[in-house]
C-alpha positions as CSV (number, residue, x, y, z in Angstrom):
1,M,39.6,43.7,-11.1
2,K,35.8,44.3,-11.2
3,P,35.2,42.3,-14.4
4,L,37.4,39.5,-13.0
5,I,35.3,39.4,-9.8
6,Y,32.1,39.5,-11.8
7,F,33.1,36.5,-14.0
8,A,34.4,34.6,-11.0
9,A,31.0,35.1,-9.3
10,V,29.2,33.9,-12.3
11,A,31.4,30.9,-12.6
12,F,30.9,30.0,-9.0
13,A,27.1,30.3,-9.4
14,C,27.2,28.0,-12.4
15,V,29.2,25.4,-10.4
16,A,26.9,25.7,-7.4
17,T,23.8,25.2,-9.6
18,T,25.4,22.2,-11.5
19,S,26.5,20.6,-8.2
20,S,23.0,20.8,-6.8
21,W,22.0,18.5,-9.7
22,A,24.9,16.1,-9.2
23,E,23.3,12.9,-10.3
24,P,23.8,10.2,-7.6
25,A,26.4,7.6,-8.4
26,S,24.1,4.9,-7.1
27,L,20.5,4.5,-6.0
28,K,19.8,2.2,-3.1
29,V,16.3,0.7,-3.7
30,L,14.3,-1.2,-1.0
31,G,12.0,-3.5,-2.9
32,N,8.8,-5.3,-1.9
33,F,8.7,-8.7,-0.2
34,T,9.8,-11.6,-2.4
35,G,6.7,-13.5,-1.3
36,N,4.7,-11.1,-3.4
37,K,6.0,-12.9,-6.5
38,K,3.9,-11.5,-9.2
39,Q,4.4,-7.9,-8.1
40,V,8.1,-8.4,-7.6
41,D,9.1,-10.8,-10.4
42,L,6.7,-9.6,-13.1
43,V,6.8,-5.9,-12.5
44,E,9.1,-4.4,-9.8
45,R,12.4,-6.2,-10.3
46,P,12.4,-5.9,-14.1
47,F,11.4,-2.2,-13.8
48,F,14.4,-1.3,-11.6
49,E,16.7,-3.4,-13.8
50,G,15.8,-1.3,-16.8
51,L,15.2,2.1,-15.0
52,A,18.6,3.7,-15.8
53,K,18.1,3.2,-19.5
54,Q,14.5,4.1,-19.5
55,A,15.0,7.3,-17.6
56,D,18.3,8.1,-19.2
57,I,20.3,8.3,-15.9
58,T,23.7,7.0,-15.1
59,S,23.1,6.1,-11.5
60,R,23.9,2.5,-10.7
61,I,20.7,0.9,-9.2
62,A,21.1,-1.5,-6.3
63,Y,17.8,-3.3,-5.8
64,S,17.1,-5.3,-2.6
65,P,13.8,-6.9,-1.6
66,M,13.1,-6.0,2.0
67,D,13.0,-9.5,3.4
68,L,16.4,-10.3,1.8
69,V,18.0,-7.4,3.7
70,N,16.0,-8.1,6.9
71,V,13.9,-5.0,6.9
72,K,10.4,-5.0,8.4
73,G,7.6,-3.3,6.5
74,A,6.9,-0.9,9.3
75,D,10.4,0.5,9.1
76,A,10.6,1.2,5.4
77,M,9.4,4.8,5.6
78,R,11.8,5.6,8.5
79,L,14.8,4.2,6.6
80,L,13.8,6.2,3.6
81,K,13.6,9.4,5.6
82,S,17.0,8.7,7.2
83,G,18.6,8.3,3.8
84,A,19.5,4.7,4.4
85,F,17.7,4.0,1.1
86,D,17.0,6.4,-1.8
87,I,13.8,4.7,-3.0
88,A,11.6,2.4,-1.1
89,S,8.5,0.2,-1.7
90,V,6.2,1.0,1.2
91,Q,3.2,-0.8,2.6
92,I,1.1,2.3,3.5
93,G,-1.0,0.7,6.2
94,L,2.2,-0.1,8.1
95,A,3.8,3.3,7.5
96,A,0.6,4.9,8.9
97,R,1.6,3.9,12.4
98,D,4.0,6.8,12.2
99,D,1.4,9.2,10.6
100,P,-2.3,8.2,10.6
101,F,-3.0,10.7,7.8
102,L,-1.5,8.1,5.4
103,E,-4.1,5.5,6.2
104,G,-6.8,7.9,4.8
105,I,-6.0,6.6,1.3
106,D,-7.3,3.1,2.2
107,L,-9.6,3.2,5.2
108,A,-11.2,-0.1,5.9
109,G,-14.6,-0.5,4.2
110,V,-14.6,2.8,2.3
111,A,-13.5,1.4,-1.1
112,T,-14.7,-2.2,-1.5
113,N,-13.4,-2.7,-5.1
114,I,-10.5,-1.7,-7.3
115,A,-12.5,0.9,-9.3
116,D,-13.6,2.7,-6.1
117,Q,-10.0,2.5,-4.7
118,K,-8.7,4.3,-7.9
119,K,-11.2,7.1,-7.3
120,A,-10.0,7.5,-3.7
121,V,-6.4,7.5,-4.8
122,D,-6.9,10.1,-7.5
123,A,-8.7,12.3,-5.0
124,Y,-6.1,12.0,-2.2
125,R,-2.9,11.8,-4.2
126,E,-2.0,15.5,-3.9
127,E,-2.7,15.8,-0.2
128,F,-1.0,12.4,0.4
129,D,2.2,13.6,-1.4
130,R,2.2,16.9,0.5
131,E,2.1,14.9,3.8
132,I,4.9,12.5,2.7
133,Q,7.1,15.4,1.8
134,A,6.5,17.3,5.0
135,K,6.7,14.4,7.4
136,F,9.2,12.0,5.8
137,N,11.3,14.2,3.5
138,S,10.2,12.0,0.6
139,K,8.1,12.2,-2.6
140,V,5.5,9.9,-4.0
141,L,6.5,8.0,-7.2
142,T,3.7,5.4,-7.3
143,L,0.5,4.5,-5.5
144,W,-1.1,1.1,-6.3
145,P,-3.1,-1.7,-4.6
146,F,-2.4,-5.3,-4.0
147,G,-6.2,-5.7,-4.6
148,P,-9.3,-6.3,-2.5
149,Q,-8.4,-7.8,0.9
150,I,-10.8,-10.6,1.7
151,L,-11.2,-13.3,4.4
152,F,-9.7,-16.8,4.5
153,C,-11.4,-18.6,7.3
154,K,-11.4,-22.0,9.0
155,K,-15.2,-21.8,9.6
156,P,-18.1,-20.7,7.4
157,M,-18.8,-16.9,7.5
158,E,-22.4,-16.7,6.2
159,S,-23.8,-13.9,8.3
160,L,-22.9,-11.1,10.7
161,E,-23.4,-13.4,13.6
162,D,-20.5,-15.5,12.4
163,F,-18.1,-12.6,13.1
164,K,-18.9,-12.5,16.8
165,G,-15.9,-13.8,18.8
166,T,-14.0,-14.8,15.6
167,K,-10.2,-14.1,15.8
168,I,-9.3,-12.3,12.6
169,R,-5.8,-11.3,11.4
170,T,-5.7,-7.6,10.6
171,F,-2.8,-5.3,9.7
172,T,-4.0,-1.7,9.9
173,T,-5.7,0.3,12.6
174,S,-8.9,1.0,10.7
175,M,-9.2,-2.7,9.8
176,A,-9.0,-3.7,13.4
177,T,-11.7,-1.1,14.2
178,M,-13.9,-2.5,11.5
179,I,-13.5,-6.1,12.7
180,Q,-14.3,-5.0,16.3
181,G,-17.4,-3.2,15.0
182,L,-18.5,-6.4,13.3
183,G,-18.1,-8.3,16.6
184,G,-14.8,-10.0,15.8
185,S,-11.5,-10.0,17.6
186,P,-8.7,-8.5,15.6
187,V,-5.3,-10.1,15.8
188,T,-2.4,-8.1,14.5
189,L,0.1,-10.3,12.6
190,Q,2.7,-9.8,9.9
191,Y,1.9,-11.7,6.6
192,A,4.7,-14.2,7.2
193,E,3.2,-15.1,10.6
194,V,-0.3,-15.8,9.5
195,Y,0.0,-19.4,8.1
196,L,1.2,-20.8,11.5
197,A,-1.3,-18.6,13.4
198,L,-4.2,-20.1,11.3
199,Q,-2.7,-23.6,11.6
200,R,-2.4,-23.4,15.4
201,G,-5.7,-21.6,16.1
202,V,-4.2,-18.2,17.1
203,A,-6.4,-16.8,14.4
204,D,-9.7,-18.2,12.9
205,C,-9.5,-16.0,9.7
206,G,-6.8,-14.0,7.9
207,V,-7.3,-10.9,5.7
208,T,-5.2,-10.6,2.6
209,A,-5.6,-10.4,-1.2
210,S,-6.8,-13.6,-2.9
211,S,-3.5,-13.9,-4.8
212,A,-1.4,-13.3,-1.7
213,G,-3.3,-15.9,0.3
214,N,-2.8,-18.4,-2.5
215,G,0.9,-17.6,-2.7
216,G,1.2,-18.0,1.1
217,K,-0.6,-21.4,0.9
218,W,-3.4,-20.2,3.3
219,P,-5.9,-22.5,1.7
220,E,-3.9,-25.4,3.3
221,V,-5.0,-24.2,6.7
222,T,-8.4,-22.6,5.9
223,K,-11.6,-23.9,4.2
224,Y,-13.8,-20.9,3.5
225,L,-13.3,-17.8,1.4
226,L,-15.4,-14.7,2.0
227,P,-14.9,-12.1,-0.7
228,L,-15.9,-9.2,1.6
229,A,-13.4,-6.6,0.6
230,V,-12.3,-4.7,3.7
231,S,-9.6,-2.7,2.1
232,N,-7.2,-2.8,-0.9
233,S,-3.8,-2.9,0.8
234,M,-2.3,0.2,-0.8
235,Q,1.4,0.3,-1.6
236,G,3.7,2.9,-2.9
237,H,7.2,3.7,-4.2
238,F,8.7,6.8,-2.6
239,I,12.0,8.6,-3.2
240,N,14.0,10.6,-0.6
241,L,13.7,14.3,-1.4
242,D,17.4,14.9,-1.0
243,T,18.0,12.3,-3.7
244,W,15.3,13.6,-5.9
245,K,16.7,17.1,-5.9
246,K,20.0,15.8,-7.3
247,F,18.4,15.1,-10.7
248,T,17.8,17.8,-13.3
249,P,14.2,18.8,-14.1
250,E,14.5,16.8,-17.3
251,Q,15.6,13.7,-15.5
252,Q,12.9,14.2,-12.9
253,Q,10.3,14.3,-15.7
254,K,11.7,11.1,-17.2
255,L,11.7,9.3,-13.8
256,T,8.1,10.5,-13.2
257,T,7.0,9.1,-16.6
258,A,8.8,5.8,-15.9
259,F,7.3,5.3,-12.5
260,K,3.8,6.1,-13.9
261,G,4.3,3.2,-16.3
262,M,5.1,0.9,-13.4
263,E,2.1,2.2,-11.4
264,D,-0.2,1.4,-14.3
265,Q,1.2,-2.1,-14.5
266,M,0.6,-2.7,-10.8
267,W,-3.1,-1.5,-11.1
268,K,-3.7,-3.8,-14.0
269,L,-2.0,-6.7,-12.2
270,A,-4.2,-6.2,-9.2
271,S,-7.3,-6.5,-11.3
272,D,-6.0,-9.4,-13.5
273,V,-4.8,-11.7,-10.7
274,M,-7.8,-11.2,-8.4
275,E,-10.3,-13.3,-10.5
276,D,-7.9,-16.1,-11.3
277,A,-6.6,-16.4,-7.7
278,T,-10.2,-16.7,-6.4
279,N,-11.0,-19.3,-9.1
280,C,-7.9,-21.3,-8.1
281,N,-8.5,-21.0,-4.4
282,T,-12.0,-22.5,-4.9
283,G,-11.0,-25.2,-7.4
284,E,-12.7,-23.8,-10.5
285,A,-11.8,-25.3,-13.8
286,S,-10.9,-21.9,-15.1
287,C,-8.0,-21.7,-12.7
288,K,-4.8,-20.8,-14.8
289,E,-1.9,-19.1,-13.0
290,H,-2.3,-19.9,-9.3
291,T,-2.1,-23.1,-7.2
292,K,-5.4,-25.0,-7.3
293,Y,-7.2,-25.7,-4.0
294,D,-10.7,-26.6,-3.0
295,M,-12.0,-23.9,-0.6
296,T,-15.7,-23.1,-0.4
297,L,-16.8,-19.7,-1.5
298,N,-19.2,-18.0,0.9
299,A,-21.2,-15.4,-0.9
300,V,-21.4,-11.9,0.7
301,T,-24.9,-11.4,1.9
302,P,-26.8,-8.0,1.6
303,E,-26.8,-8.1,5.5
304,E,-23.0,-8.3,5.6
305,A,-22.6,-5.5,3.0
306,A,-25.0,-3.3,4.9
307,G,-23.4,-4.1,8.2
308,L,-20.0,-3.2,6.9
309,K,-21.1,0.2,5.7
310,E,-22.8,0.9,9.0
311,V,-19.6,0.1,10.9
312,V,-17.6,2.4,8.5
313,N,-19.9,5.3,9.3
314,Q,-20.3,4.7,13.0
315,K,-16.9,3.3,14.0
316,V,-14.1,3.4,11.4
317,L,-14.4,7.0,10.2
318,P,-15.0,8.7,13.6
319,E,-12.3,6.8,15.4
320,W,-9.7,7.3,12.6
321,G,-10.7,11.0,12.3
322,Q,-10.3,11.7,16.0
323,H,-7.0,9.9,16.2
324,C,-5.7,11.6,13.0
325,N,-6.8,15.1,14.0
326,A,-4.8,14.7,17.2
327,V,-1.7,14.3,15.1
328,V,-2.6,16.3,12.0
329,P,-5.1,19.1,13.1
330,D,-6.7,19.5,9.6
331,C,-6.8,15.8,8.9
332,T,-10.5,15.2,8.6
333,Q,-11.0,18.5,6.6
334,R,-8.5,17.4,4.0
335,W,-10.0,13.9,3.9
336,N,-13.6,15.1,3.6
337,D,-12.6,17.5,0.7
338,T,-10.9,14.6,-1.2
339,V,-11.7,11.0,-0.5
340,G,-14.9,11.8,1.3
341,K,-16.2,13.9,-1.5
342,A,-15.2,11.2,-4.1
343,M,-16.7,8.3,-2.2
344,G,-19.8,10.0,-0.6
345,Y,-18.6,9.9,3.1
346,T,-18.2,12.7,5.6
347,I,-16.3,12.5,8.9
348,S,-17.8,14.5,11.8
349,V,-15.5,14.6,14.8
350,K,-16.7,16.3,18.0
């Protein structure tokens, strides 16, 4: 009987190990908003259509952009944690309302161009993933930017004085802090709400990427473009950890490689569309792939650039740090050792 019991135990262990890697029959994927046409139509949708073949998995992939299934951006991370979706495209600034540590990857005014944002992401990625796993039972697959978030305004913005009293659409906590520090009045609005808000005077300016503003037809209701990059609107694709653990190590490696390819495409897209969108918004002859408008480009003055950096040091970082430490006690230490070190900033919280 002893040999029989031994072999039965071995057989059970093998079955248990194999079942822990039972590949999901399907993957429910929550995609980005369809209004972000270039990111969705050129990269995200084709990627998920070909993912099973690329990663050599048999799971059927059900891809649904979030606006087509009536999901709000702020809820994506919660739905992923609950298991309602296996993979989700997440707007990190919105998800940070549930955990301020996440916003540390893209604090307003810290990285004012794509190259600096890449440095910040590379420095923060490991800590960011650790936080996502601990708080949301999920894992990072991609991290990428929409691109520099600039101002579409109804009035000229030619100096720091022009910010005073101006109602400016924002969508993250640190961005609202920055606008207040510059003397403006932040107005929190979803992207889809901004066109009417600008048209009706609820907001005087809106912050978004040059391409997103073009796609949303913001130049129809604004006249001036100020390329003062206040953030880069970081995004990500995350997978529920319970789903991730159902794949074998070999499949996980193939999935990691596949998603790295999509991430690289998104970074390149952010860089490529920025220049053309700005040229099109301002009616330049070199406009190619966006709708052509006739906005006036306000150059960023040295005074505005210096004012932004001062607000970052005196307002944005201390306020975020204090708030984040209250939720994540070692928040500022982890940020200083990563993004802060890479970008030359230090947060001191009393």
